[in-house]
N, C-alpha and C positions, 0 to 999 in steps of 0.2 A: 481522238474520238469525240464525237459530237454527243452532247448531253441528251439523255432521254426524258429528262424531267419535264412533265407537262406544265403548262401555266394555269394549273387549277387554283381556284380560290382558297382551298384548304391549306396551301403553303403559306400564303398571307396570313399573318396572325399567329402562326405556330411559333411555339417557344423552344429554342434550343439551348442546351447547357444551362437550364433553369434560369437564366438571366437575360436572354436576348430574343426579343420578339420580332419576326419578320414583318416589315412594312410594305416594301414594294421590290418588284424585280427591277434591276437596272442594267444587267448585261448578261450575256451568255458567250461562252468560248469553246474551244476544242474539247476541253475536258470538264466543263462544268457551268452552272449558273450562279451568277452573283445577285445577291439581294441586299437591300438596305435594311439594318435592323437597328432596334433601339433598346437601351437598358430598361427592364421593367420597373426599376425602382424610381419613384417620382423625383427623389432628391437627386438622381444621377442623370444630368442632361449630356447624353452621349450617344452618338451614332456609331455603328460598326458595319463592316462589310461581312456578309455571311455567304460563304461559297460552299455549294453542295456539288460534289464530283462523285460520279459512279465508281465504286471501288474497282470494278472490272477494268476500268481505264487507267488505273494508277499503277505505278511502280511497286513491285513488292517491298514490303517495309516502309511504306509511306509514313506511317506514324513516327518511325525514328527520324525519318527526314524533317518532319514537322518539328519535331523536339529539337532536332539540330538547329533549325531555322530560328527557333526562339532566342538562340545565342546572339543573334544579330538584331534584336529588338531595340537596343539602345543606339543603333547607327541611324543617323539622321535621314539617310538616303534609302532605307529599308522599310517596307510596310510591316509595322510591328504585329505579331500574333498575340491574340488575348487568350484563346482556348481552342481546343478541337476535341472531336469525338467521332464515333461511328454511329450513324442512324439508319433506320429502316423506313423507307417510304414506298408504299404500295408493293410490298414484298421485295424491293430491291434495296441493297446496301449502299449507302453513300458515306463519303467522308464529309464531314461538317467542320469548316475552319472559320472561326470568328477572328477578324483582324481589323486593324485600324482602318477607318473609312477615309478615303482620298476623294475629295470633291475635284474631279477633273476627268480626263479621258485617257485611254491608253495611246502609247505611241502608234499603234496600228491604226486607231481611229483618226488620230492626227494626220497620219500619212494618207489615209483614204479622203480626208476632208480638205487638208490644206498642204498638200505636197508642194504647191508652189511657194509656200513660206519656208521651206526647208533651206537653210543656208550653210555655209561652211562652218560659221562660228556655232550654229545650232548643233551641228554633228559633232564638233569638238567638245561641246558641252555635255552632250549625252555620253560621249566616249570616257570624259573625265569622271562623270558620276559613276559609271559602271566600273571603272578602274578603282574609284574610292571604295566601292562595295567589295570588289574583288580582294583589296588590301585587307579589309576587316574579315573577309571569309578566310583568307590565308592565315591570319592570326589564330583563327578558331578552328583551322583544320577542316573546313567544310567546302562543298562545291554547291553551285546553283543547279546545274545540269539541264536547265530549260530556258536559257536566255533567248527571248525573241520579243518582237514589239508588242505582243499582247501582254506580256508580263512586266512591261515598263510603263509606269503611270506618270502623267504629267499634270502637275497641280500648281495653280496660282496662289502661292501663299499669301495670306493676308498680314504676315508678321515680318516680311522682307521688302526691300525696295526695288528689288530686281523685276524688270519687265519679263524675263525669260521664265518659262514654267519650271517649276521644281521637279527634278526627276527622282522617282522612287521606284524600287525594285520590289516585285512581288512573286509569290508562287515558287518558293524554294524547292525544286527537285522532286515534286510530288506526282507531276504529270508527265506525259510523253510530248516530245517536241511537236511544235506546231506543224512541222514539215514531216512527212513520213520519212524523208531522207535525213537521218539524223546527224548532226555534226558531232566531232569527236569529244570536245570539251568545251568549258566556258569560254576559252580564248578564241577557239575556232568560230564560236556562235557570236563572239563580239566582232570579230573581223567580218563575218558575214553581215551582221547587222550594219556596220559602218559602210561597207560597200552597197548595201541596200539603200540607205540613206543618201549616199552620194550619188546614186544613179538616178534620183529624181531631181538633181540640180541641173539647170540649163547652163552648161559651161561656156556658151557663147557669149553671155552677158557678164562674165566675171572679170574683175579687175586684176591687175598683176599681183596683188597681195594674195588673193583668193586662188588664183591660178597656181601660184607656188604651193600654197597650202593644200589644195586639193591632190597635186601631184605627189606631195609628200605623204599625205594620208593613204593614197593608193599604193604608191610604189614602196615607201619605206615603212610607215607606221603599221599597216596591215601586211604588205608584202614581205617585209623583213622582220619586223619586231613580233607583231601579235601572234602570227600563225607559227613562229619557230618553237620547236620542242626540244631541241638539242641543246643541253646546257653548256657544251663545249664552245658554242658560238658567242657567248657573252653573258655577263651578269644580268642583262635585261630580260633573259628568257623566263617567261611567265612570272615576272616580278612586277606586280602593279605599280609599286613606287618607282622603279626605274622607267617603266613604260610611260608613266605620267610625266616624268621629267623630260623624256624625249618629245612628248606632245607639246609641252609648254615651251621648250627650248625652240621649236620650230617656228613660233610666231616670231621670235626676235630675228631668226634667220630670214623669214619671209619679208620683214620690214627692211632688212639689209639689202635683200634682192631687189626691192623696189627702187632703190637709188641707181640701179644699173648693174651691169656686170661687175662683179667684185674683182679687185686686183688679185693677181694670183700671189698672194702672201698668206702665210699661216701665221696664227696667234701663237702656236705651239708646234714644235716639230712632230708632235704626235696627234695633231688633228687629222680627221678623216682616215681612221684606221681600216675602212673598208671602202670599196669603190661606191657601194650603194649610198654611203653617207655624203658623197660628193653631189648626189642628185644630177642635175643637168648642167653642172659647172664643167664644160668641156675643157676649159683651160686648165682646171685643176687635174682633170682625168689625164690629160696629155703631159702636164708639167711633172706630176709626181710619179709618172711611169717610166720604167726603164726599158728601152728596147734591147737591152742585153739580157733580157729574160731568157734563160735556156730553153730551147724549144720553139721560140717564137717563130723562126724561120719556117718551120715544118707546117704551120697552120696556113701558109700562103700558097700550098700546092693545090692543084686542081683535082681534088679527091674528096669525098666525104670523109669527116675526121671526127673521132671521138676524143675529147680532151680531158684528161683526168689529172688529179694532182691533190696534194694534201689541203684540207681546209685553210683558207686564208692566204693560198699561194698566189692569188691575183688572176685567177682564170676569167673571172668577170671583167676586170681591168683590161686584160688582153683583148677580150672580144669587143669591149666598148671602144677600145682604141682603133680597131679595124673598121668600125662602123663609119659609113660615109659622113653621117651627121657630124661625129667628132672631127673627122678629117676637114670637113668644111668649115666648122665653127673655129678650128685652130689654126686656119690658113695653110694646111697641108695641101690642099687642092685649090689651085687658082685658075686652072684651065682643064679642058676635057682630056688633054694629053697627060695631066697628072693622075688620072684615074687608072689604077691597075686592075681594079675589080669593083664591083657594085656590091657593097656589104650592108646587111640589114640586121641590126641587133634586136633580139626578142627575149625577154625574161619569162621563163616558164611559171613564175608565180601567177602570171595572168590566167594560165591554164588552171592552175590549182584554185584560184578563186571561183571560177566558173564550174569546175568539175570536181570539187572535193568530195562530193557526195557519190561520185561514180563508183560502181562495183569494181573491186580491186582486180580480180582475175578475168571475170567473164562479163564485161559490159554487154548490154543489149545492143542489138544491130542499130536500133535508133540512136542510142548514145554514141555509138561509133561514128555514125554518119554526122551527128551534130559536132562531135569532136574534131573530126576532119574539116568540117564546114567552118567552125570557130577558128581553129588554127590558121586555116587558109585565109579566111577574111582578115585575121589579125596580121599576118604576114604581108598580104597584099596591100593593106592600108599603110603599113610602115614602108613598104617598097615604093608605092606610088608618092608618099609624102617625100621621099628622098630624091625622086625624080623631080618633083616640084622644086625643091631645094637647089638641085643642080641647075635646073632651068632659070631660076631667078638669081642665084649667086653668080653663075657663069654668063648670064646673058644670053643663054642659047635658046633656040626655039623648039617646041615640041609641035609638030604639025597637025593640022586639023584631021588628016587621015590617020594619024597614030591615036588620036583621042577618040575618033570614031570607032576604030577597031577596039579599043578598050572598052568603050561602051557597049559594043555589040557583044563582047565576050561576057561582060559583067551581067548584062540584062538575062542572060541565059542561066546565071547561077544565083542571082539575088533577087527574089521575088519583088521586093519593094523598089527596085530601081526604076527611075524614070529620068530622061534627060531634062537638064535645067533650062530656064529661059536663056534666050540669046544675050550675049554679053557676059554670062557668068564664067568664072574660072572653073572650068569642067574638072580639072584634076582636084581642085579644092573640094568641089561638089561631091566628088566620088569618094574621098576620104571621109567627108562627113557622113555620106550614106553608109559606108562600111562601118563606121564607129556606131551608127544607130543599129546596124544589123547585129553587132556584137551585144549591144544592150538588150536587143529583142531575145537573143539566145539566152543571155544571162537571166532575164526575166522569166522566161519559159522554165528554165532549169530551177530557179529559186522558188517559183510559185506553183510549179508542176503543171503549167498550162500547155496547151497544145498549139498548133500553129506552124509546125514543121513536118507535117505528114507527106507533103509533096516532095518526095526525095529527088524528082528531076530539077528541082529549083535549088538544089544544095550543091555546093562545090565539092567535086569528087576527088579521088586521089591525084589525078593529073591536072586538075583545074589550075592550081597555083603555078606549077612550073610552065604550063603552056602560055598562060596569059602574060607572065612576067617576061618569058623569052620573046614572045611575039611582039610585045610593047617595046622591049629593048631593040630587038632588030629592026623595028619600024623607024627608030630614032638613029640617024646616021652617025652622029657623034658618040653614040654608045655601043654601036653595033660591034659584036665580037668579044666583048669584055665578059669574063666570067662573073656570074652572080654567086654570092655567098650569102646564105642565111645563117646567122649567128645565133644559136639557140643556148641560152644559158640556164644552168642548174636544171638539167634534164635528170632528176635523181630521184630514185627510190628513197622513202616511201611516198613522198608528196606526189611525184608523178608515177602513179601506180603501174604494176606490170601490164594491166589491161590497158591503160592509156598508151604506154610504151609500145606494146605490140601493135596497137592501132596505128600510131603516129609512124612507126618504123616503116610501114608500107609506103609512106610519102617521103620520109626524110632519108632513108637508106636505099632508095631506088637509085639506079644509075640514069640520071637526066642528062640530056645535051647541055653542057656548060653551066650547069646549075648543081651547086654543092652546098651540103649542109655541114657546119662546124658546130658540134654539139658538145658543151661542156656538161660534166657530171662529176659528183663528188668523189667517186673512185670507180674503177671498173666493176666492183661489186654493186654499185648503185645504178648501173646500166643493164637492162634487160634484153639481150641480144636475139630475140625471137620476133617474128611477124605474126600476123592473125591466123596464119594456117599452121602456126607451131613450128615452122622451119627456123633452124639455127641460122642466123646471119653471121657469115664468117669473116673475121679479120682478114685483110689484105685482099678481099674479094669485094664485099659490099662497102667496107670502110677501112681506114687505118686508125691506129691509136697512137695518140701523142700523150705519153704519160710524163708530166713535168716532174713528177717525183724522181724518176729515174735519171734525170739530168742533174739532180741535186745529191743523189746518193753517192757518186763516186768522183765527180769532178770538182775538186777543191778550187781550182782557179776561177771556175764559173761562179761557184758560190761566193768567193771572195769578192769578185768584181761587181757581181749584182748586188749583193748586201751593202758594199760600200757606196756604189752609185745611189742606191734608194736613200740611205741615211744621210749621205752628204747633200743630196739634192734638197732634202727636207730641212737640214740645217741652214743652208743657204737662202731657202725661201721663207724662213721664219722671221717676221718682222720683230725688230728689236734684239735679235739674238747677237750677242757680241761676236765679232769676226774671229777672235781667237778660238771659237769653238765651231770651226766649219770643217773639221776632218774627225771622223769617228774613230779613226785610228789613233789620233792623238789623245781623244778624250778617254779611250779605254785602255790604251798602251798595249804593251806586248804581254803575252802569256807567261806565267811565272814558271815555266818549266821548258827544258830544252827539246824535248821530244816526247812522243806518245810513250815510248818505253821508259823514259825518265819518270813521266806521270805514273805510269803503272807501278814502277818501283816504289815511288813515294807512297802510293795507295797500300801496296803490300807492306811496307815498313810501318804503317800506322801513324806516319808522320803527318803533320798538318797540311792539307791539301786545299789549295784555293783554285777554283775554276774561275779564270778571269782573263782579260785582254781581248782585243778584237778577233785574234785567230781563234780563241775559244768561242766566242759569239758565233763566227763563222761555222765552226765545227759542230755546233748544236743546232744549227739552221738547216731544216729539212724542206725548205721552200715555204714554210708558213710565215710569210712576211708579216702578217697582222700581229701573229704571237711575238714575233721578234721586236716589233715596235713597242708593243705593251711592255716587254721586259726591259728594253732600254729605257723606256719612260720611268719604270720603277727605279732604275738606277739614277737617272737624273733627279727624281724627286727625293731620293734618299740623301743626296749631298747638297741640295740647294733648291731654293724657290725660284720662281719665274724672274723676279728682279735680281737674284744673284747671277743668274746666266746672262741677263742683259748688261748688267754692270761689269762683268769679268771677274767676279768675286769668288768663283768656284775653282779650287785647285785641281789641276789635271796632271796626270791621268786619275780616274776615280780609283780610290784605294781597292786593292785586289780583294780584301776580306768583305768589303761592301758589295763588290760585284758578285762574289761567291755566295753571299747571304741571299741576294736578289734572285740568282739563277736558281738556287735550290728551292727557294720559296715558290718560284713560278713552276718548277717541276712537281712540287707537292700539290699547288693548286691545281695543275692539269689532271693529276691523278684524282683529285676530289671530284672534278668535272666529270671524269670518266664514270665514277661510281654513281653519279646522278642521272646517267643515261637511262631512259625508260627501258624496261624489260630485263636487260642483261648487264646494266652497269656494274653491279657488284662482281660478276663473273669476269667481265673484261678487265676490271682493276686487278683481280686475283691473278689472271693470266700474266698480265704485265709485271706484277710484283714477283710472282714465282720465276718468271723468265729472268727479270733483272737480278735477282738473288742468286740464280743459277750461274748467270754470266760473271757475277762478282765472285762467287765461290771458285770458278775456275781461274779467274785472275789471281786469286790470293794463293791458290794451291798447285796450279799446274803452269808449265812453261810452254811456249810456242815451240813446235817442232821445226827441225832444220833451220834454226836461226842462230846465228853466232852470237855468243854472250848469253844465251838462255834467257831471253827476255820473259816476263810473265805473259801468260796466255791472255789475249785481248779480242774479245769478239762481241758483237752486239746484234748479230743477225742469226736467224734460224735458217739452216740449211737442211732440207729433208733429203734423206739419203737415196730416195727413189722417187719417180714420178707416180702419182696416185691419184685417185678420185674418192670422194667421201662415201660413195656407194659400192667400193670394191669389196667383193667377198674374200679377197686375199688378206686384208687387214682387219675387217670389222669383227671377225670372231675373236681375234686377240683382244681388241678393245672391249667387246662384249663380256668376255671373261673376266678381265681385270676390273671392269666396273661392277660385275656382280660380286667379286671378292671384296673390294674395298668399300662399297656403299650399300645402302638399303635399296638401291635402285634395281629393277629388273627390266631394263629397256629392251625393246625389239630393235632389230638392225635398222629398220625404217626410221625409228625414232632417233637413233644415233646419227643417221645420215643427215636428217632434217636439222637437228639441233646443231651438230657440229658445223655444218655449212653455214648456218645462220650466224653463229659465233664468229666463225672465220670472216664471214663478210662484214660484220660489224667492226672487227678489228681493223680492217682496211677502210671501211666507209668513214670511221671516226678518226683514222690517222694515227692510231696507236702503234701500228706497225705500217711500214711502207713496203710495197711489193716491187721486186726486181726480177723479171723473168729471165734475166741473162745468166743466172747462177747455173752451176753444173754439179751433177751428182757426183759422189766419190765413186760411183758405179758407171760413170761415164755419160749417163743421160742427162738431158737438159731438165732441170727441175727448178721451181721458183725459190728465191731467197726473200725472207722476210726480216727487214731491218727494224729494230725498235726506234721509235721516234726519238731523234737525237736530243730533244729537249729534256729527256728523261736520263740521259747518260750521267750527269752529275748527281742525281738523286741515288743512283745505284752504285756510285763510285766506280764508273767504267770510263774507258778512254775511247776517243773517236776512232782508233785505229780499226781498219777493215781487213787486217791480215788474217785473222782467225775466224772460225764460225762455231756456233754451237749446233752440232749436227744431231738430227733426230730420225729415228725410224718412222715411217708414216703412222703406224700404230700408236708409237710414243707421242707424236704430234696431236693426233686425234683424241687420244686420252687426256692430254693437257688442255684441250679445248673443253672436254666434258666434265673433267674433275680437277682442276687446278690445285685445290686444297689437298688432294691426296697424291699429287704427282711427286714421283721419286725417280730420278734419272737412272739410279743404279739398278732398278727392277728392269730396265729395258737394255741393259748392257748385255750384249751377246755377240757371238760371231755372225758373219754375214748370213749364214744358212740356218741359223738357229731359229726356233719359233718361241714366241713368248709363251705358248701354251705349255711348254717344258716346266715352267715355273709355276704354272697355275693348274696343274692336272688334278688337284684335289677339289676343284670348284665344279658344282653340279652343271653339267652342260645342257641338261634338258629340264629346266625349271618349269613349274606350272604356269 
């Protein structure tokens, strides 16, 4: 909101809060006017900033927000607040805040006047300062809620030797965002701020050091760390201290990169726990990756594919290894004959940066058009870059006719395109133009400007496939090879339903020889609809490759893959003693003969140790990064780095040590579940209730039709009938039970929405893994839900898949809705009985 205060002389000289006389107007912003004021006492030589903001433009409860902000007064990077009150000027009410006077300018003014002086170091300094403030805010339990360039002040202090301006944060949470499209939180606003600053830097003049740092800031610092909200991803999530450490660590890595391509050696077997941390080190990506990954072969088929799997299973690594750039950089392609397909990798965080303000369900037509254009421009830029790489690396020619065809098609879709002077590398020129087009869209979205009203000059749904296919077919040595677009992390909620519906029209259409391979966190994070509302059907528009299903039942595949990944890391670690090159030798054998033996040990209350390589394999659900962290914990428990280098660690690692670490990590995973936004506590309760139920059955029941009467062993839920969350067949039973057991009086629609949301989160966060191959005891195919294997030791369960915990559909929905009140005995009945038999005393027609 723009201030309505007029610049009348009666404001100058007015005294506020008894002590502060207004001297001059110095600035105005979206929600107020700032004046310089001085203390009225002659003996007090002090200036202050006096900000007057219309009450109508402030958030409700602004006084409480200002009072909270005073908790940060002692922080050196925060503008301290001296006093505040409410005043009336010309019959309008204003908030009057007296604060420390900062002799300088706002970051927004600096951007407007000196954008050419923004450097990578400057951006890092601003980010460090804000993280420092966020740390102080975290300690005091407050948020800023309005981080933007206008609320960041730059002052040249006269008490320091630094030439860089001192960064100070002001206006804690009392106004509305400078942009009508409001980001979600302080971290999202910090990410947007960093990207805004980086967009002003001319990348063509950067040296190797800054090139690497700017890639890190965009792809990792903002793309992976800053915007992440899911605590399961790592301890860095919304932790200013950890994020600051990531930022500072990168500088050392950048200097290391300046010395040339690093040797493919690790300092520790547990370096690079995720693909993103490897950056553009293609040698590392290729070396630390196993092609024995179950399901890998299915991704090479000529069909649109949705790839799902538990978090940390390596979906990103798989796609990056298929990319042409990786294959060229690692020597997998040395001639055109080595090319099986033309694959281009694209991370969806790029979309999130540009469109994270976009309406979730129903984006405007203009935003839909811009989204298609932006995505197409991004993919086309990457595709042409890979054609350039092939041309240069293989010494093959791209004809003038091919280039002219590309320029002709491009000139119709990109308004700013014009042919370069003679002698220019046209493909390089085109990628530069497309990069500028992306920046133009970013600036339009960020600043709310226009410039894209002429829809005829935007790339449409079919532009990308047509241009790529025509270009490829015009190059004889690439003709006929399929094109794969590898789209990574296409996941709700960051890539919203509205965004997915829009892009699905392009990505899941059946194009000639062009296929999209799309990774998503789980099948629940993929929205299978197009813009018309049509359901996109599996096996028609796309195939699903669920990597989790390959890990659920195939013990041999899990064994081979896990051993291959861990042994490769041990062999690649610099200084690691050669006696520690086999993970099986390091962990030893499991301390029980069979799952039945383990179950009997649990039932007898004897001491049980979960240990040995077989146990590690059995608690592995495909979450390779989680397993690496777990094994790292075992290594650190028994020796330091130098002990492993000298050969001073005795192996196998003691079983009781392994057991302690495994159970600790299971508990840590449960704690992370609880901290998931919105439904974390409920998700943890569901996992605990089911784990305890499965343990109760192990302790008290035997498996049916098994010789020797072994204990019941099951860690999967098998629903006894196919069902949907909005089925009238089951919801009345759930409704009646909830009204009996809780104070809630939900409607059927509320149960449907809430239960389905909880179910999707169980899958999305990998608490349960879905296997659609299960069969109902009544003969119909129904899904099976497997508890994450990492949690089996926590609940004293075995990895045996012989038995299952079967549930009626109503019982399962009730578990999702009210795990605290779940009692399996209340749902025990014969096949044709209704739950309502037990609940007929409940009012069926509440008000």
